[in-house]
N, C-alpha and C positions, 0 to 999 in steps of 0.2 A: 419480533424489532424491524423499523422500517428501516428502510435503507440509509436514511439521513442521520436517524438517530444511531445508530451502526455504526458510520464513517465517523459522525462528532466522537463516541466512545474511542473509537481506533489511534484518531488520531492524537485526542487526549493523553489514550494510554503511550501513547510513541514519542511524543513533545516529553512527554514525565518521566522518560526513562537516560538512561547512560549509555551509550552505547562507545565500549570500550576500541574497537576501531571504525575508519570510514571506507570501507570498499564493501561492494555491494551484496557479497554473499554474507559476510561477517552481519551486518545492518538487517538483512532478511530475516537470519540464523536467529541472531537475537529477537526483532517482532517476532516472528513465530514460539519462541518459546517465551516473551511476553505475552502473546494474546493466548497462548495453551495456559498459562497460568492462572488468567483472567476467568477462562472459562467457555474460551469461545474454541469451536471447531480450525483448526487450519490444514488447507493442503498446501505443500510446495511444489512447485515447478507443474500447475495443472496446464493440462494440455488441451488446448483451443480448439484444435484442428487447423490444418494448412502449417503445420509446423514452428505453430504459435504458441507459445508458452506463456502461463503465468506465472513470475516467480512466488506470487502467496495472494491464496485465497483464503477466506476467514467469515463465518459464518455462528451466526450461535447455535448450539446443540438441540439434537432434536428434542422435544416435539413444535420446540419455538422457531426453529429458524424461519423467518420471513423473507430475509435477504441476504445477499452475499457481495462482499467487496472483494475486490483485487485490490491490491498492495504492490506499488510500483517504484522502487527505487530509480532515481535520475541525479544521484547524488556530484554529475560534473552538470547539471543545469537542464531544460526542458528545450532540445531541437527541435527543430522540424521530423525527423525521424523519431524521435519520441513521442510525439505527436500525432505521428501515423499509428503505431504501435499501439499506442492508447486506443483509438479510436478504435481499429483493427478488435485490439481485448475488449471493447465497449459494447459490440454486436453481438457477441456470447452471450446465451439468453441465461446464463450462469451468472453473468456479472452484471448486479444492478448499482454500484457505484464504484469507483476508481478512488484510490488513495496515492498520491505521488508523493514519495518520500524523499525529501530535500536536506544539501549539508546547509540550506541559509535560505534566504530568500532570493526570489526570483529576479532579476532586470525587468523583465515583463511578466505581466503578470496572467495567470492561469486562468483559463474560460472557466467557468462555473459550469458546464456540461461541454460533455463529451460523446460524438456519438449516440446522443441520448439519455446519457445516465450522466447523473452529480459528479463533479472532479472536485477533491479535496489537495489541499498542500498539508503535507507534517511534516515539519524542519526538525529537522536532530540535533540537540543541541552536545554533539558529539563532544568526547573529550580521549583523546588518545591514554592506553596503559605506557607511563614512562617510568624509570628508574630514577628514586629522587635519594 
């Protein structure tokens, strides 16, 4: 599957899910389970070298794996530091695209590409577990 199609599928799965908590670790954990349940291969804390980690890397299972997408939570918004991190992550040969996971629309639109790879936004429609 081409990187754009894989990213589109990943965004659709993320945006269609319910997230019980809105912290980065919980969100990445739910996304990993969600994508694995959809038949995709996930790797948490993928080492990119130089001390950089990609919170989640996703691809189709072999032999169909044509692209892999990095998933990066930015629940507090996209800062200059997050953009620098995305640029570094995009340079790794294993990263064919990036999906930034936010808790809402960002005040400033994301660029369509970063470091030469496509960049997409997935907005989590999280609701917290509450006792009723």
